[in-house]
C-alpha positions as CSV (number, residue, x, y, z in Angstrom):
1,M,-18.5,-7.9,-11.7
2,A,-15.5,-7.0,-14.1
3,T,-12.2,-9.3,-13.2
4,T,-9.3,-6.5,-12.3
5,F,-5.6,-6.6,-12.5
6,P,-4.1,-7.9,-9.2
7,F,-2.0,-4.7,-7.0
8,A,0.1,-7.8,-6.1
9,A,1.3,-8.4,-10.2
10,I,2.0,-4.6,-10.4
11,V,5.7,-4.3,-11.4
12,G,7.9,-0.9,-12.1
13,Q,6.2,1.6,-10.5
14,D,7.2,1.1,-6.5
15,E,6.4,4.5,-5.9
16,M,3.2,4.7,-7.0
17,T,1.8,1.1,-5.0
18,L,3.7,2.9,-2.0
19,A,1.3,6.0,-2.1
20,I,-1.4,4.1,-2.3
21,Q,-0.8,1.6,0.1
22,I,-0.4,4.1,2.6
23,V,-3.6,5.9,1.7
24,A,-5.2,2.3,2.6
25,I,-3.5,2.5,5.5
26,D,-4.3,5.9,6.7
27,P,-7.5,7.5,4.4
28,S,-7.3,10.8,6.4
29,I,-3.9,11.4,4.8
30,G,-5.8,13.0,2.2
31,G,-5.3,10.7,-1.3
32,V,-3.1,10.0,-4.2
33,L,-2.5,12.3,-7.4
34,V,-0.8,10.1,-10.1
35,L,0.3,12.1,-12.5
36,G,2.5,10.4,-15.8
37,D,3.3,9.2,-19.1
38,R,0.1,7.0,-20.5
39,G,-0.1,3.3,-20.6
40,T,2.2,3.2,-17.3
41,G,-0.6,1.2,-15.4
42,K,-1.9,4.4,-13.3
43,S,-5.9,3.6,-14.1
44,T,-4.8,-0.3,-13.2
45,A,-3.0,0.0,-10.0
46,V,-5.9,2.7,-8.9
47,R,-8.8,0.0,-9.9
48,A,-6.2,-2.3,-8.2
49,L,-6.7,-0.9,-4.8
50,A,-10.1,-3.2,-3.7
51,D,-7.6,-5.9,-4.0
52,L,-6.1,-4.1,-0.4
53,L,-9.1,-3.2,1.5
54,P,-11.5,-5.6,3.5
55,P,-14.6,-5.2,3.9
56,I,-16.6,-2.7,6.2
57,Q,-19.4,-2.8,8.9
58,V,-22.6,-1.1,7.2
59,V,-26.0,-0.8,8.6
60,K,-28.4,-3.4,6.7
61,G,-29.6,-2.2,3.6
62,C,-28.1,1.5,3.9
63,P,-27.7,3.6,1.0
64,Y,-24.9,5.3,2.3
65,K,-22.8,2.5,4.0
66,C,-23.3,4.5,7.5
67,D,-21.2,3.1,10.4
68,P,-23.1,1.4,13.0
69,Q,-20.4,2.5,15.6
70,K,-20.8,6.3,14.4
71,P,-24.3,7.6,15.1
72,A,-23.7,11.4,14.7
73,Q,-22.5,10.8,11.0
74,A,-25.5,8.6,10.1
75,C,-27.6,9.6,7.0
76,P,-31.2,11.0,6.8
77,V,-32.2,7.3,6.8
78,C,-30.3,5.4,9.2
79,Q,-30.6,8.4,11.7
80,P,-34.1,7.6,12.9
81,Q,-32.9,4.2,13.9
82,M,-29.4,5.1,15.5
83,N,-30.1,8.3,17.4
84,L,-33.0,7.4,19.7
85,P,-34.4,9.1,23.0
86,S,-32.4,8.6,26.3
87,G,-32.9,5.1,27.7
88,Q,-34.4,3.9,24.3
89,T,-32.4,1.4,22.2
90,R,-32.5,-1.0,19.2
91,K,-30.6,-3.2,17.9
92,L,-29.4,-2.4,14.4
93,L,-29.1,-4.9,11.9
94,T,-25.8,-5.0,9.9
95,E,-23.4,-6.3,7.3
96,L,-19.9,-6.8,5.5
97,R,-19.8,-4.8,2.2
98,P,-16.4,-4.5,0.1
99,V,-15.0,-0.9,0.5
100,S,-16.1,1.2,-2.9
101,V,-13.9,2.3,-5.3
102,V,-15.7,4.3,-7.5
103,D,-15.0,5.7,-10.9
104,L,-16.2,9.4,-11.8
105,P,-16.1,9.3,-15.7
106,L,-14.7,12.2,-17.4
107,G,-18.3,13.1,-18.7
108,A,-20.2,13.0,-16.0
109,T,-23.3,15.5,-15.0
110,E,-23.6,17.3,-11.6
111,D,-26.9,15.5,-10.9
112,R,-25.0,12.2,-11.4
113,I,-22.2,13.0,-9.3
114,V,-24.4,14.3,-6.7
115,G,-27.2,12.5,-6.6
116,A,-30.7,14.0,-7.9
117,L,-34.3,13.3,-8.2
118,D,-35.4,9.8,-8.9
119,L,-37.5,10.6,-12.0
120,E,-38.6,7.3,-12.5
121,K,-40.4,7.0,-9.3
122,A,-41.3,10.6,-10.0
123,L,-43.1,10.1,-13.1
124,S,-44.6,6.2,-12.3
125,Q,-45.5,6.5,-8.6
126,G,-45.7,10.3,-8.4
127,I,-43.3,10.4,-5.4
128,K,-40.7,12.5,-4.6
129,E,-37.5,10.3,-3.6
130,F,-33.6,11.0,-3.9
131,A,-31.2,8.8,-5.9
132,P,-28.3,8.9,-4.5
133,G,-24.9,10.0,-6.4
134,L,-21.6,9.1,-7.0
135,L,-20.5,10.9,-3.5
136,A,-23.0,8.9,-2.0
137,Q,-21.5,5.8,-3.4
138,A,-18.3,6.8,-2.7
139,H,-19.0,7.4,0.7
140,R,-16.2,5.6,3.4
141,G,-14.5,4.5,0.0
142,F,-12.3,6.0,-2.5
143,L,-13.5,8.3,-5.5
144,Y,-11.1,7.8,-8.5
145,I,-10.6,10.3,-10.8
146,D,-9.1,9.5,-14.1
147,E,-8.0,12.5,-16.7
148,V,-8.4,14.5,-13.6
149,N,-6.6,17.7,-14.6
150,L,-9.3,17.9,-17.4
151,L,-12.8,18.2,-14.9
152,D,-14.4,20.7,-15.4
153,D,-14.1,23.8,-12.8
154,H,-17.6,24.2,-11.8
155,L,-17.5,20.5,-10.9
156,V,-13.9,20.9,-8.7
157,D,-15.5,23.7,-6.6
158,L,-17.9,21.0,-5.8
159,L,-15.9,18.1,-5.1
160,I,-13.2,20.2,-3.0
161,D,-16.4,21.5,-1.2
162,V,-17.3,18.3,-0.6
163,A,-14.3,16.4,0.7
164,A,-13.5,19.6,2.5
165,S,-17.2,19.4,4.7
166,G,-17.7,15.1,4.6
167,E,-21.5,16.0,3.8
168,N,-22.9,16.7,0.4
169,L,-25.9,19.2,0.2
170,V,-28.5,18.9,-2.2
171,E,-31.4,21.2,-3.0
172,R,-32.9,21.0,-5.6
173,E,-36.7,20.1,-7.8
174,G,-38.3,20.8,-4.4
175,L,-35.5,18.1,-2.9
176,S,-33.4,19.2,0.5
177,I,-31.1,16.3,1.0
178,R,-27.6,16.3,3.3
179,H,-25.7,13.0,3.3
180,P,-22.1,11.9,4.5
181,A,-19.8,12.2,1.9
182,R,-16.5,11.3,3.6
183,F,-14.2,9.4,0.8
184,V,-10.5,9.4,-0.8
185,L,-9.9,11.0,-3.8
186,V,-7.9,9.2,-6.2
187,G,-7.0,10.9,-9.7
188,S,-4.9,9.9,-12.3
189,G,-4.0,12.2,-15.6
190,N,-1.0,12.9,-18.3
191,P,0.5,16.9,-16.8
192,E,1.0,17.9,-20.8
193,E,-2.8,17.4,-21.6
194,G,-3.6,20.2,-19.0
195,E,-2.6,21.4,-15.2
196,L,-4.4,21.1,-12.3
197,R,-6.1,24.1,-10.3
198,P,-3.7,24.8,-7.1
199,Q,-7.4,24.5,-4.8
200,L,-7.4,20.6,-6.1
201,L,-4.0,20.2,-5.9
202,D,-3.8,20.7,-2.3
203,R,-6.4,18.1,-1.5
204,F,-4.5,15.2,-2.4
205,G,-2.1,14.0,0.2
206,L,0.4,12.8,-1.3
207,S,1.1,12.9,-5.2
208,V,3.2,10.5,-7.5
209,Q,5.2,11.3,-10.8
210,V,5.4,7.6,-13.3
211,K,7.6,7.3,-16.1
212,T,7.8,4.9,-18.8
213,P,10.5,1.8,-17.6
214,Q,13.4,2.1,-19.5
215,D,15.1,-1.2,-18.2
216,I,14.1,-3.6,-21.1
217,A,14.2,-6.7,-19.2
218,L,11.1,-5.2,-16.5
219,R,9.7,-3.8,-19.5
220,V,9.2,-7.9,-20.9
221,Q,8.2,-8.9,-17.6
222,V,5.5,-5.9,-17.7
223,I,4.2,-6.9,-21.2
224,K,4.5,-10.7,-19.9
225,R,2.2,-10.4,-17.1
226,R,-0.4,-7.7,-18.8
227,D,-0.5,-10.5,-22.0
228,A,-1.4,-13.8,-19.3
229,F,-3.7,-11.3,-17.5
230,D,-5.8,-10.4,-20.3
231,K,-5.7,-14.4,-22.0
232,D,-7.9,-15.3,-18.5
233,P,-8.3,-12.9,-16.2
234,S,-9.7,-14.8,-13.5
235,A,-7.1,-17.6,-13.6
236,Y,-4.6,-15.1,-13.5
237,K,-6.1,-13.2,-10.9
238,A,-6.4,-16.6,-9.0
239,Q,-2.9,-17.2,-9.6
240,W,-1.9,-13.6,-7.4
241,Q,-4.4,-14.6,-4.8
242,G,-2.4,-15.9,-1.9
243,E,0.0,-12.7,-3.2
244,S,-2.9,-9.9,-2.6
245,D,-4.1,-11.7,0.6
246,K,-1.0,-11.3,2.2
247,L,-1.2,-7.6,1.1
248,Q,-4.7,-7.1,2.7
249,K,-3.4,-9.2,5.9
250,R,-0.3,-6.1,5.9
251,I,-2.9,-3.5,5.4
252,V,-5.3,-4.4,8.7
253,K,-1.9,-5.3,10.7
254,A,-1.1,-1.7,10.3
255,R,-3.8,-0.1,10.3
256,K,-3.7,-1.9,14.2
257,L,-0.5,-0.6,15.2
258,L,-1.1,2.7,13.2
259,A,-2.4,4.3,16.8
260,S,0.8,3.0,18.8
261,V,3.6,4.7,16.6
262,V,5.1,7.0,18.3
263,V,6.4,10.4,16.3
264,D,8.8,12.3,18.9
265,D,9.4,16.1,18.7
266,D,12.5,15.8,17.2
267,M,10.5,14.2,13.8
268,L,8.0,16.8,14.3
269,T,10.8,19.7,14.0
270,L,12.1,18.2,11.2
271,C,9.2,18.2,9.2
272,A,8.1,21.7,10.4
273,T,11.5,22.9,9.3
274,L,11.9,21.0,5.8
275,C,8.6,22.5,5.4
276,Q,9.7,25.4,6.1
277,Q,12.8,25.6,4.3
278,L,11.0,24.5,1.0
279,G,8.5,27.5,1.9
280,T,4.9,25.5,1.4
281,D,1.7,27.1,2.2
282,G,-0.2,26.2,5.5
283,L,0.3,23.2,7.5
284,R,-1.4,21.0,5.5
285,A,2.5,19.4,4.4
286,E,3.1,19.2,7.9
287,L,0.3,17.1,9.2
288,T,0.3,15.1,5.7
289,L,4.4,13.9,6.7
290,L,3.1,12.8,10.2
291,R,0.5,11.2,8.9
292,A,2.0,9.7,5.9
293,T,5.5,9.0,7.5
294,R,3.2,7.0,10.8
295,A,1.7,5.0,8.1
296,L,4.8,4.2,6.8
297,A,6.3,3.1,10.0
298,A,3.2,1.1,10.9
299,M,3.3,-0.9,7.3
300,Q,7.1,-1.8,8.4
301,G,6.2,-3.3,11.8
302,H,8.4,-0.3,13.2
303,K,7.1,1.2,16.7
304,A,8.7,4.7,16.0
305,V,8.7,7.1,12.9
306,K,12.3,7.4,12.0
307,T,14.4,9.4,9.6
308,E,14.3,7.1,6.4
309,H,10.6,7.0,6.6
310,L,10.9,10.5,6.3
311,T,13.3,10.3,3.5
312,A,10.5,7.7,1.4
313,I,7.6,9.9,2.2
314,A,8.9,14.0,2.1
315,P,8.3,13.4,-2.0
316,L,5.5,11.8,-2.4
317,A,3.8,14.7,0.2
318,L,5.6,17.5,-1.0
319,R,6.2,17.8,-4.4
320,H,3.3,19.1,-5.5
321,R,3.2,21.4,-2.7
322,L,5.9,23.5,-4.2
323,R,6.4,26.4,-5.6
324,R,7.6,27.2,-9.0
325,N,11.1,28.7,-9.8
326,P,11.8,29.6,-13.1
327,L,15.8,29.6,-12.5
328,D,15.5,26.3,-11.3
329,D,14.7,23.6,-13.5
330,T,15.3,20.7,-11.2
331,D,12.3,17.7,-10.8
332,S,10.3,18.7,-7.9
333,G,10.6,15.6,-6.3
334,Q,14.6,16.2,-6.3
335,R,14.3,19.6,-4.6
336,V,12.5,17.7,-1.8
337,N,15.9,15.0,-1.2
338,R,18.1,17.9,-1.6
339,C,16.9,19.9,0.7
340,L,16.2,17.2,3.2
341,Q,19.7,15.8,2.9
342,D,21.3,19.9,3.6
343,I,18.6,19.8,6.8
344,L,20.4,16.2,8.3
345,A,23.7,17.5,7.3
346,R,23.6,20.0,9.8
């Protein structure tokens, strides 16, 4: 397994690292879109995501990593074992596995993504069997798409359907397979190379804009850390293991605290007013603000969501949901902050 750059060692991209930690606490937020200059650590940060994620309990041998505590979401392999007739019980064998952070390569075919007939078994043994694809591998984990803005339209439609339903349905070559595929989308790209379709853009809970650092001391620090990692990846990761463990413990603690964090009606009214003033479509923006501010409060150990949590989260949750105003060339994140400050000043 390739050694990834330790998440704890990333500097200079605070907004991006914050967004990634928040979706690690509450995946229902809907993932992260990271857009910005080339060479600013976008893919490095996403691939380092695994450092933040504690292992999950799965049914032993299950190709889809089914949760033994959720029989209603079982795959075709696990359903016979988990959905027994009334009065019958069977102890399932379980194991711990790391959470998947699956790469979706830009040139991946539809068969590779959704799965297809296992040709090797079909030809050598005459067995018609389904070979799971990348969506199956990403179940209960993260699906990372680099250069997401260059993805083919038919693959975008496919991902939108699966992300919305939480299931992957494959009907081809005489096969009819339906399996769970609940994953968090994480995408990165350079907006100068092409824009995302609005339908896919709306599927990302948070959006982050990364820029090349202009502080000389910070640039030098980034170069030194990357050079040290490239010289000896294993030793460098071991050097940062203590900090990585602290981050993971904070994520685990925040997940436990999440359900008890209070979001009062005044805060919900503030979220709704902000979205209404900005003219966002639908109610997904308010739900994202609710979940993301609650996750940030949990991460900081607070029992209730406060205004400062909303101030930190609002640009991330709303900047990619704003309609373009040709008469206003202000950065979308600044527009969100300006609107929030106007509301708070009333």
